C-alpha positions in Angstrom: -22.5 17.0 -38.8 -18.9 16.0 -39.9 -18.2 14.8 -36.4 -21.2 12.5 -36.5 -20.1 11.0 -39.8 -16.6 10.5 -38.4 -18.0 8.7 -35.3 -20.2 6.5 -37.5 -17.2 5.7 -39.7 -15.1 4.7 -36.6 -17.9 2.5 -35.3 -18.4 0.9 -38.6 -14.7 0.1 -38.9 -14.6 -1.2 -35.4 -17.5 -3.5 -36.1 -15.7 -5.0 -39.1 -12.5 -5.8 -37.1 -11.8 -9.5 -36.6 -11.6 -10.4 -32.9 -10.2 -13.7 -31.7 -12.5 -16.2 -30.0 -12.5 -16.0 -26.3 -12.8 -19.8 -25.9 -10.0 -20.5 -28.3 -7.4 -23.0 -26.9 -4.1 -21.5 -25.7 -1.2 -21.9 -28.0 1.5 -24.5 -27.2 4.0 -21.7 -26.7 2.0 -20.1 -23.9 3.8 -20.0 -20.6 2.6 -22.2 -17.8 1.2 -20.5 -14.7 3.2 -21.1 -11.5 1.7 -23.1 -8.7 -0.1 -21.4 -5.8 1.8 -20.7 -2.6 0.8 -22.2 0.7 0.0 -19.9 3.7 3.3 -20.7 5.3 5.2 -19.8 2.1 3.2 -16.5 1.8 4.0 -15.6 5.4 7.7 -16.3 4.9 7.7 -14.2 1.7 5.9 -11.2 3.2 8.2 -10.6 6.1 8.3 -6.8 6.6 11.6 -5.0 6.5 12.3 -2.3 9.1 11.2 1.2 8.0 13.9 3.1 6.1 15.7 5.9 7.8 14.4 9.4 7.2 16.4 10.6 4.1 16.1 14.2 5.3 17.3 13.6 8.9 20.9 14.4 8.2 20.0 17.6 6.4 17.6 18.6 9.2 20.4 18.1 11.8 22.8 20.1 9.6 20.3 23.0 9.3 19.6 23.0 13.0 23.3 23.1 13.8 23.7 26.0 11.4 20.8 27.8 12.9 22.1 27.4 16.4 25.5 28.7 15.3 23.9 31.7 13.7 21.9 32.4 16.9 25.1 32.1 19.0 26.7 34.8 16.8 24.0 37.4 17.6 
């Protein structure tokens, strides 16, 4: 029962909260939105870079070299 009262209290407080109007005009300090890019500008901006090198490749080579050296000792 106390949980129900707490929920009702929260809903009552939320209903009394002042919310700004959605259609209110933007303030004069608001930033202007940038212009849209053309398709040529989008294509130039989205040039893909080559895939990065495998960060574990050097460690893999070192471990393989070590394993081969240990096999050679046996």
